[in-house]
DRENDO-1510 file (C-alpha; in Angstrom, 1 decimal, always signed):
<recs>
REC; n; res; u; v; w
REC; 1; MET; +0.0; +0.0; +0.0 .
REC; 2; ILE; +1.0; +3.6; -0.4 .
REC; 3; GLN; +1.4; +4.4; +3.3 .
REC; 4; ARG; +4.2; +1.9; +3.9 .
REC; 5; ILE; +7.8; +2.8; +4.8 .
REC; 6; GLN; +9.1; +1.6; +1.4 .
REC; 7; THR; +7.1; +4.4; -0.2 .
REC; 8; LEU; +8.9; +7.0; +1.9 .
REC; 9; TYR; +12.3; +5.5; +1.0 .
REC; 10; LEU; +11.5; +5.3; -2.7 .
REC; 11; ALA; +10.2; +8.9; -2.6 .
REC; 12; LEU; +13.4; +10.1; -1.0 .
REC; 13; ALA; +15.4; +8.2; -3.7 .
REC; 14; ALA; +13.3; +9.9; -6.4 .
REC; 15; ILE; +13.9; +13.3; -4.8 .
REC; 16; VAL; +17.6; +12.7; -4.5 .
REC; 17; SER; +17.8; +11.5; -8.2 .
REC; 18; GLY; +15.4; +14.0; -9.7 .
REC; 19; ILE; +15.7; +17.2; -7.7 .
REC; 20; PHE; +19.0; +17.4; -5.9 .
REC; 21; ILE; +20.9; +17.1; -9.2 .
REC; 22; PHE; +19.8; +20.7; -9.9 .
REC; 23; VAL; +20.9; +21.9; -6.4 .
REC; 24; PHE; +24.3; +20.2; -5.8 .
REC; 25; SER; +27.2; +20.5; -8.2 .
REC; 26; MET; +29.2; +17.5; -9.4 .
REC; 27; TRP; +32.6; +19.2; -9.4 .
REC; 28; THR; +34.4; +22.4; -9.9 .
REC; 29; THR; +37.2; +22.5; -12.4 .
REC; 30; ALA; +40.6; +24.1; -11.9 .
REC; 31; SER; +39.5; +27.1; -14.0 .
REC; 32; GLY; +36.6; +27.6; -11.6 .
REC; 33; ASP; +33.7; +26.3; -13.7 .
REC; 34; VAL; +31.0; +24.7; -11.6 .
REC; 35; LEU; +29.6; +21.6; -13.4 .
REC; 36; PHE; +26.1; +20.3; -12.6 .
REC; 37; ALA; +24.6; +17.0; -13.8 .
REC; 38; GLN; +22.3; +18.7; -16.3 .
REC; 39; GLN; +25.3; +19.9; -18.3 .
REC; 40; ASP; +26.1; +16.3; -19.3 .
REC; 41; MET; +23.2; +14.7; -21.2 .
REC; 42; THR; +24.2; +11.1; -20.4 .
REC; 43; MET; +24.4; +11.8; -16.6 .
REC; 44; MET; +21.1; +13.8; -16.7 .
REC; 45; ILE; +19.3; +10.9; -18.5 .
REC; 46; MET; +20.6; +8.4; -16.0 .
REC; 47; PHE; +19.6; +10.5; -13.0 .
REC; 48; LEU; +16.1; +11.1; -14.4 .
REC; 49; ALA; +15.7; +7.4; -15.3 .
REC; 50; SER; +16.5; +6.5; -11.8 .
REC; 51; ALA; +14.0; +9.0; -10.4 .
REC; 52; LEU; +11.3; +7.7; -12.9 .
REC; 53; ILE; +12.0; +4.1; -11.9 .
REC; 54; SER; +11.6; +5.0; -8.2 .
REC; 55; VAL; +8.2; +6.7; -9.0 .
REC; 56; VAL; +7.0; +3.7; -11.0 .
REC; 57; THR; +8.1; +1.4; -8.2 .
REC; 58; ILE; +6.0; +3.4; -5.8 .
REC; 59; LEU; +3.0; +3.2; -8.1 .
REC; 60; LYS; +3.3; -0.6; -8.4 .
REC; 61; PHE; +2.4; -1.1; -4.7 .
REC; 62; LYS; +0.0; -4.0; -5.4 .
REC; 63; ASP; +2.7; -6.1; -7.0 .
REC; 64; ARG; +5.6; -6.5; -4.4 .
REC; 65; LYS; +7.6; -8.9; -6.6 .
REC; 66; SER; +7.8; -6.4; -9.5 .
REC; 67; GLN; +8.6; -3.6; -6.9 .
REC; 68; PHE; +11.5; -5.7; -5.7 .
REC; 69; VAL; +12.8; -6.3; -9.2 .
REC; 70; LEU; +12.5; -2.6; -10.2 .
REC; 71; GLY; +14.3; -1.7; -7.0 .
REC; 72; ARG; +17.2; -4.0; -8.0 .
REC; 73; LEU; +17.2; -2.6; -11.5 .
REC; 74; ASN; +17.4; +0.9; -10.0 .
REC; 75; ILE; +20.3; -0.1; -7.8 .
REC; 76; ILE; +22.2; -1.4; -10.8 .
REC; 77; LEU; +21.4; +1.8; -12.8 .
REC; 78; ASN; +22.8; +3.9; -9.9 .
REC; 79; PHE; +25.9; +1.8; -9.7 .
REC; 80; VAL; +26.5; +2.3; -13.4 .
REC; 81; LEU; +25.8; +6.0; -12.9 .
REC; 82; LEU; +28.3; +6.1; -10.1 .
REC; 83; GLY; +30.9; +4.4; -12.2 .
REC; 84; PHE; +30.2; +6.9; -15.0 .
REC; 85; ILE; +30.6; +9.9; -12.6 .
REC; 86; VAL; +33.9; +8.5; -11.3 .
REC; 87; TYR; +35.2; +7.9; -14.8 .
REC; 88; GLN; +34.2; +11.5; -15.8 .
REC; 89; SER; +35.8; +13.0; -12.8 .
REC; 90; GLN; +39.1; +11.2; -13.4 .
REC; 91; THR; +39.3; +12.1; -17.0 .
REC; 92; LEU; +38.7; +15.8; -16.6 .
REC; 93; SER; +41.1; +18.0; -18.5 .
REC; 94; GLY; +43.5; +19.7; -16.1 .
REC; 95; GLU; +42.9; +17.1; -13.4 .
REC; 96; THR; +46.5; +17.5; -12.3 .
REC; 97; ALA; +45.6; +21.0; -11.2 .
REC; 98; VAL; +43.5; +21.5; -8.1 .
REC; 99; SER; +39.8; +20.7; -8.7 .
REC; 100; GLU; +37.1; +20.4; -6.2 .
REC; 101; LYS; +34.7; +17.5; -6.1 .
REC; 102; GLY; +31.1; +18.4; -5.3 .
REC; 103; ILE; +28.5; +16.8; -3.1 .
REC; 104; GLY; +26.6; +15.7; -6.2 .
REC; 105; MET; +29.1; +12.9; -6.8 .
REC; 106; VAL; +27.6; +11.0; -3.8 .
REC; 107; LEU; +24.0; +11.4; -4.8 .
REC; 108; PRO; +23.9; +7.9; -6.5 .
REC; 109; LEU; +25.2; +6.4; -3.3 .
REC; 110; VAL; +22.5; +8.1; -1.2 .
REC; 111; SER; +19.9; +6.9; -3.7 .
REC; 112; ILE; +21.3; +3.3; -3.5 .
REC; 113; VAL; +21.0; +3.3; +0.3 .
REC; 114; PHE; +17.3; +4.5; +0.1 .
REC; 115; ILE; +16.5; +1.9; -2.5 .
REC; 116; ALA; +18.2; -0.9; -0.6 .
REC; 117; LEU; +16.2; +0.1; +2.5 .
REC; 118; ALA; +13.0; +0.1; +0.4 .
REC; 119; ASN; +13.8; -3.4; -1.0 .
REC; 120; LYS; +14.4; -4.6; +2.6 .
REC; 121; ALA; +11.0; -3.4; +3.6 .
REC; 122; ILE; +9.4; -4.9; +0.5 .
REC; 123; LYS; +11.0; -8.2; +1.2 .
REC; 124; LYS; +9.7; -8.0; +4.8 .
REC; 125; ASP; +6.2; -7.4; +3.6 .
REC; 126; GLU; +6.4; -10.3; +1.2 .
REC; 127; ASP; +7.6; -12.6; +3.9 .
REC; 128; LEU; +4.7; -11.5; +6.2 .
REC; 129; VAL; +2.1; -12.1; +3.5 .
REC; 130; LYS; +3.6; -15.6; +2.8 .
REC; 131; SER; +3.5; -16.5; +6.5 .
REC; 132; VAL; -0.1; -15.4; +6.8 .
REC; 133; ASP; -1.0; -17.5; +3.7 .
REC; 134; ARG; +0.5; -20.6; +5.3 .
REC; 135; LEU; -1.9; -20.2; +8.2 .
REC; 136; ARG; -4.9; -20.4; +5.9 .
</recs>
């Protein structure tokens, strides 16, 4: 149902992936340019896809198995996004000069934590339903 704790976790993951990318910068280059996720189309698409999957997962509250599968898919997408961000930050031009990493680089990790907590709650609900079905 909508009022469960996994809905809160998934909503927080959607907020982190969909809104915070416009607030927190990914990194600042040595020349002082501040780069956000929306300036890189691939990164932007991956963040918004993660937010969309989180919202779709919330809306599939009647089917816990597909919620769990979508949660795992979202975790994999966020790991790929994290790898892409690390790769991009390591191949910046002028990386030998001082550049500053932004808080936006850890947003996929925060999203992964929220989705993992949601999957744990979904699994707990599924186990509870199975145990009640055994009693019938």
